[in-house]
TORTI-835512 format. One record per residue (C-alpha): z, x, y; residue in three letters; residue number from 1. Coordinates in nm, 4 decimals, m for minus. Each point is the difference from the previous one (the first is absolute). Example, Ala and Ser with C-alpha at 12.3 -4.5 7.8 and 13.67 -1.06 7.14 Angstrom:
TORTI-835512
         Z         X         Y  code  pos
    0.7800    1.2300   m0.4500   ALA    1
   m0.0660    0.1370    0.3440   SER    2
end
This chain:
TORTI-835512
         Z         X         Y  code  pos
    1.8623   m1.7418    0.5191   MET    1
    0.1387   m0.3530    0.0077   ALA    2
   m0.3036   m0.1389    0.1815   ASN    3
   m0.2560    0.2436   m0.1394   SER    4
   m0.3073   m0.1155   m0.1891   LEU    5
    0.0066    0.3202   m0.2020   PHE    6
    0.2105    0.1303   m0.2870   LYS    7
   m0.2007    0.3139   m0.0717   VAL    8
   m0.1653    0.2583    0.2258   ILE    9
   m0.2619    0.2303   m0.1512   ILE   10
   m0.0969    0.3216    0.1786   PHE   11
   m0.2980    0.2264   m0.0279   ASP   12
    0.0923    0.3704    0.0241   LEU   13
   m0.2661    0.2145    0.1706   ASP   14
   m0.0666   m0.1227    0.3510   GLY   15
    0.2855   m0.2521   m0.0162   THR   16
    0.3252    0.1788   m0.0856   LEU   17
   m0.1204    0.3590    0.0368   VAL   18
   m0.2663    0.1870    0.1929   ASP   19
   m0.1419    0.2113   m0.2811   SER   20
   m0.3564    0.0378    0.1217   SER   21
    0.0360    0.3648    0.1012   GLY   22
    0.1128    0.1151   m0.3436   ASP   23
   m0.2625   m0.2098   m0.1771   ILE   24
   m0.2858    0.1334    0.2116   VAL   25
    0.1288    0.3575   m0.0257   HIS   26
    0.0187   m0.0309   m0.3797   SER   27
   m0.3543   m0.1377   m0.0179   ILE   28
   m0.1257    0.2936    0.2063   ASN   29
    0.1821    0.2500   m0.2222   LEU   30
   m0.1689   m0.1715   m0.2944   THR   31
   m0.3398    0.0282    0.1668   LEU   32
    0.0700    0.3707    0.0497   ASP   33
    0.0223    0.0464   m0.3757   ILE   34
   m0.3565   m0.1277   m0.0344   PHE   35
   m0.1259    0.2048    0.2996   TYR   36
   m0.0714   m0.3148    0.1993   LEU   37
    0.0446   m0.0724    0.3701   ASN   38
    0.3120   m0.1704    0.1283   HIS   39
    0.0092   m0.3703    0.0823   ILE   40
    0.1131   m0.1136    0.3418   GLU   41
    0.3304   m0.1818    0.0147   ARG   42
   m0.1480   m0.2959    0.1876   ARG   43
   m0.2440   m0.0511   m0.2890   VAL   44
    0.2355    0.0671   m0.2883   CYS   45
    0.2699   m0.2435    0.1130   VAL   46
   m0.2464   m0.2815   m0.0599   ASN   47
   m0.0061    0.0949   m0.3686   PHE   48
    0.3797   m0.0125   m0.0413   ILE   49
    0.1527   m0.3029   m0.1652   GLY   50
   m0.1994   m0.0552   m0.3175   SER   51
    0.1608    0.2611   m0.2217   GLY   52
   m0.0603    0.3682   m0.0693   ILE   53
   m0.3224   m0.0249   m0.1976   ARG   54
   m0.1706   m0.2126    0.2624   THR   55
    0.1262    0.2294    0.2782   LEU   56
   m0.1427    0.3045   m0.1794   ALA   57
   m0.3277   m0.1728   m0.0843   LYS   58
   m0.0652   m0.1301    0.3497   ARG   59
    0.1018    0.3264    0.1689   SER   60
   m0.2229    0.2122   m0.2233   PHE   61
   m0.2906   m0.2446    0.0342   ALA   62
    0.0338    0.0131    0.3776   TRP   63
   m0.0128    0.3802    0.0075   ILE   64
   m0.2788    0.0293   m0.2569   LEU   65
   m0.2212   m0.2893    0.1059   TYR   66
    0.1308   m0.1367    0.3296   GLY   67
    0.0688   m0.3347   m0.1709   ASN   68
    0.3355   m0.0796   m0.1612   PRO   69
   m0.1590   m0.2636   m0.2220   ASP   70
   m0.2417    0.2410   m0.1693   THR   71
    0.0866    0.0684   m0.3619   GLU   72
    0.0965    0.3565   m0.0886   ILE   73
   m0.0102    0.1924   m0.3257   ASP   74
    0.2669   m0.1302   m0.2394   ARG   75
    0.1221    0.3464   m0.1008   LYS   76
    0.0235    0.1040    0.3650   LEU   77
    0.2025   m0.3111    0.0769   LEU   78
    0.2361    0.0611   m0.2910   GLU   79
    0.0530    0.3599    0.1119   SER   80
    0.0507   m0.1028    0.3624   ALA   81
    0.2491   m0.2676   m0.1022   ASP   82
    0.1941    0.2463   m0.2153   ARG   83
    0.0075    0.2756    0.2632   GLU   84
    0.0985   m0.2393    0.2784   TYR   85
    0.2978   m0.1284   m0.1980   ARG   86
    0.1306    0.3533   m0.0499   LYS   87
   m0.0513    0.0908    0.3656   ILE   88
    0.1462   m0.3209    0.1410   TYR   89
    0.3087    0.0409   m0.2181   ALA   90
    0.0680    0.3249    0.1903   ARG   91
   m0.0747   m0.1347    0.3471   HIS   92
    0.0987   m0.3676    0.0060   LEU   93
    0.3056    0.0663    0.2169   LEU   94
   m0.1370    0.2685    0.2322   ASP   95
   m0.0501   m0.2251    0.3034   THR   96
    0.0598   m0.3533   m0.1309   THR   97
    0.2559   m0.1939    0.2051   VAL   98
    0.1562   m0.3442    0.0098   LEU   99
   m0.1395   m0.2215    0.2715   TYR  100
    0.2451   m0.0766    0.2813   PRO  101
    0.2790   m0.2468   m0.0785   ASN  102
   m0.0855   m0.0327   m0.3699   VAL  103
    0.3426    0.0946   m0.1342   GLN  104
    0.1975   m0.1903    0.2623   SER  105
   m0.2095   m0.3118   m0.0655   THR  106
    0.0324    0.0246   m0.3763   LEU  107
    0.3761    0.0141    0.0492   GLU  108
   m0.0174   m0.3458    0.1565   LYS  109
   m0.1927   m0.1566   m0.2892   LEU  110
    0.2782    0.0017   m0.2560   SER  111
   m0.0219   m0.3776   m0.0448   ASP  112
   m0.3552    0.0312   m0.1337   TYR  113
   m0.1394    0.1395   m0.3218   SER  114
   m0.2177    0.2964    0.0991   LEU  115
   m0.2877    0.1594   m0.1885   ALA  116
   m0.2586    0.2739    0.0523   VAL  117
   m0.3523   m0.0519   m0.1284   VAL  118
   m0.2206    0.3044    0.0544   SER  119
   m0.3356    0.1073   m0.1391   ASN  120
    0.1403    0.3542   m0.0013   LYS  121
    0.1096    0.1299   m0.3407   ALA  122
    0.3584   m0.1005   m0.0785   TYR  123
    0.1275    0.3578   m0.0312   VAL  124
   m0.1050    0.0851    0.3570   TYR  125
    0.1234   m0.3320    0.1342   THR  126
    0.3429    0.0590   m0.1508   GLU  127
    0.0210    0.3594    0.1290   ILE  128
   m0.0757   m0.1105    0.3555   ILE  129
    0.2470   m0.2911   m0.0057   LEU  130
    0.2673    0.2282   m0.1452   ASP  131
   m0.0628    0.2736    0.2553   HIS  132
    0.0536   m0.2333    0.2922   PHE  133
    0.3047   m0.1646   m0.1637   HIS  134
   m0.1502   m0.3486    0.0041   ILE  135
   m0.0607   m0.0559   m0.3696   LYS  136
    0.3417   m0.1666   m0.0236   ARG  137
   m0.1177   m0.2919    0.2120   TYR  138
   m0.2627   m0.1097   m0.2512   PHE  139
    0.0634   m0.2087   m0.3083   ASP  140
   m0.3488    0.0585   m0.1418   LEU  141
   m0.2574    0.2773    0.0525   ILE  142
   m0.3550   m0.0195   m0.1302   LEU  143
   m0.2545    0.2790    0.0292   GLY  144
   m0.3708   m0.0246   m0.0585   GLY  145
    0.0521    0.1074   m0.3601   ASP  146
    0.2768   m0.2565   m0.0575   SER  147
   m0.2548   m0.2798   m0.0361   VAL  148
   m0.3393   m0.0491   m0.1592   ILE  149
   m0.1675   m0.1102    0.3239   ARG  150
    0.1013    0.1403    0.3369   LYS  151
   m0.0236   m0.1659    0.3404   LYS  152
   m0.2196   m0.1730    0.1157   PRO  153
    0.0454   m0.1793   m0.3321   HIS  154
    0.2938   m0.2417    0.0197   PRO  155
    0.1581    0.1229   m0.3259   GLU  156
    0.2687    0.2301    0.1475   PRO  157
    0.1123   m0.2580    0.2573   LEU  158
    0.0176   m0.2780   m0.2569   LEU  159
    0.1970    0.2330   m0.2245   ARG  160
    0.2549    0.0485    0.2784   VAL  161
    0.0283   m0.3753    0.0553   ALA  162
    0.0552   m0.0541   m0.3726   LYS  163
    0.2557    0.2818   m0.0162   HIS  164
    0.2116   m0.1707    0.2679   PHE  165
   m0.0630   m0.3494   m0.1393   ASN  166
   m0.1531   m0.0988    0.3335   SER  167
   m0.3004   m0.2044    0.1023   LYS  168
   m0.2814    0.1964    0.1676   PRO  169
    0.0615   m0.1789    0.3296   GLU  170
    0.3589    0.1297   m0.0038   GLN  171
   m0.1243    0.3609   m0.0044   CYS  172
   m0.1224    0.1781    0.3131   LEU  173
   m0.2434    0.2910   m0.0325   MET  174
    0.0214    0.2669    0.2712   VAL  175
   m0.2835    0.2534    0.0154   GLY  176
   m0.2479    0.1855    0.2169   ASP  177
   m0.3337   m0.0379   m0.1782   SER  178
   m0.2710   m0.2350   m0.1127   GLU  179
    0.1204    0.0534   m0.3593   LYS  180
    0.3436   m0.1379    0.0857   ASP  181
   m0.1403   m0.3008    0.1791   ILE  182
   m0.2532   m0.0779   m0.2733   ALA  183
    0.2598    0.0314   m0.2770   ALA  184
    0.2391   m0.2302    0.1835   ALA  185
   m0.2646   m0.2616    0.0659   LYS  186
   m0.1146    0.0089   m0.3625   SER  187
    0.3599   m0.0424   m0.1143   ALA  188
    0.0572   m0.2703    0.2631   GLU  189
    0.2775    0.1993    0.1638   LEU  190
    0.0523    0.0049    0.3761   PRO  191
   m0.0820    0.3425    0.1433   VAL  192
    0.1068    0.1948    0.3066   ALA  193
   m0.2311    0.2821    0.1082   ALA  194
    0.1436    0.3002    0.1820   VAL  195
   m0.2149    0.1526    0.2729   THR  196
    0.1561    0.3476    0.0136   TYR  197
   m0.1378    0.1093   m0.3394   GLY  198
   m0.3381    0.1280   m0.1169   MET  199
   m0.2215   m0.2908    0.1061   ARG  200
   m0.0865   m0.1030    0.3563   PRO  201
    0.1461   m0.3208    0.1351   LYS  202
   m0.3443   m0.1448    0.0679   VAL  203
   m0.0871    0.0251   m0.3710   LEU  204
    0.3273   m0.1588   m0.1070   LEU  205
   m0.0475   m0.2889    0.2436   GLU  206
   m0.3415   m0.0738   m0.1499   LYS  207
    0.1606   m0.0289   m0.3439   LEU  208
    0.2272   m0.2767    0.1297   LYS  209
    0.3432    0.0873   m0.1438   PRO  210
    0.2682   m0.2607    0.0530   ASP  211
    0.1892    0.2290    0.2350   MET  212
   m0.0576    0.3278    0.1839   ILE  213
    0.2779    0.2364    0.1033   ILE  214
   m0.0314    0.3080    0.2174   ASP  215
    0.3331    0.1607   m0.0941   ASN  216
    0.1862   m0.0023   m0.3294   PHE  217
    0.3145   m0.1463    0.1546   GLU  218
   m0.2054   m0.3006    0.1186   ASP  219
    0.0219   m0.1144   m0.3611   LEU  220
    0.3476   m0.1298    0.0787   LEU  221
   m0.1465   m0.2502    0.2469   THR  222
   m0.2406   m0.1632   m0.2474   ILE  223
    0.2207   m0.0529   m0.3036   ILE  224
end
């Protein structure tokens, strides 16, 4: 760390530390079953992951009902879908979710840095997943989507991390896989590294112009 520009490294969870897409899509489809609706394809649903549960439910239901994820749906239906999804996901969030390769071994090598997780996933699920894979101990601060007033892409959670560690934004590196991570980092004036193995295609990430792009988690060690 002696020559590093960074004091703090902030990680997204889904698509960055863990591959959770299978359990999320499965839980959405089980929720759709309750309302006697068709299933959503995984390739479609993964594009709705990353903005929190309510947005995931809203966009998934709108896609199935209207073929357009941006179409508004009935408020009571959305509230019911949100509630049912939370119960279902709580039972299935560890069915097939796995750590991405080299995550734990790389975290082991980052002991000189202050590490944080900033996810738009609810804190309770974030903590369960980190605990399950025995990596919670590496992080000095964990923020879920319900830990802050405004989730990513708003800069609030990243600026909160910087303040927590008494660091300037430019001393904090954001590592994530989505447009929300990149936008939040840019708004907070943090450098950002985009990972290409997550839920967004590399071509999209390149268009968003992150400061760095890494293809494997362990490549993080070469850029800090």
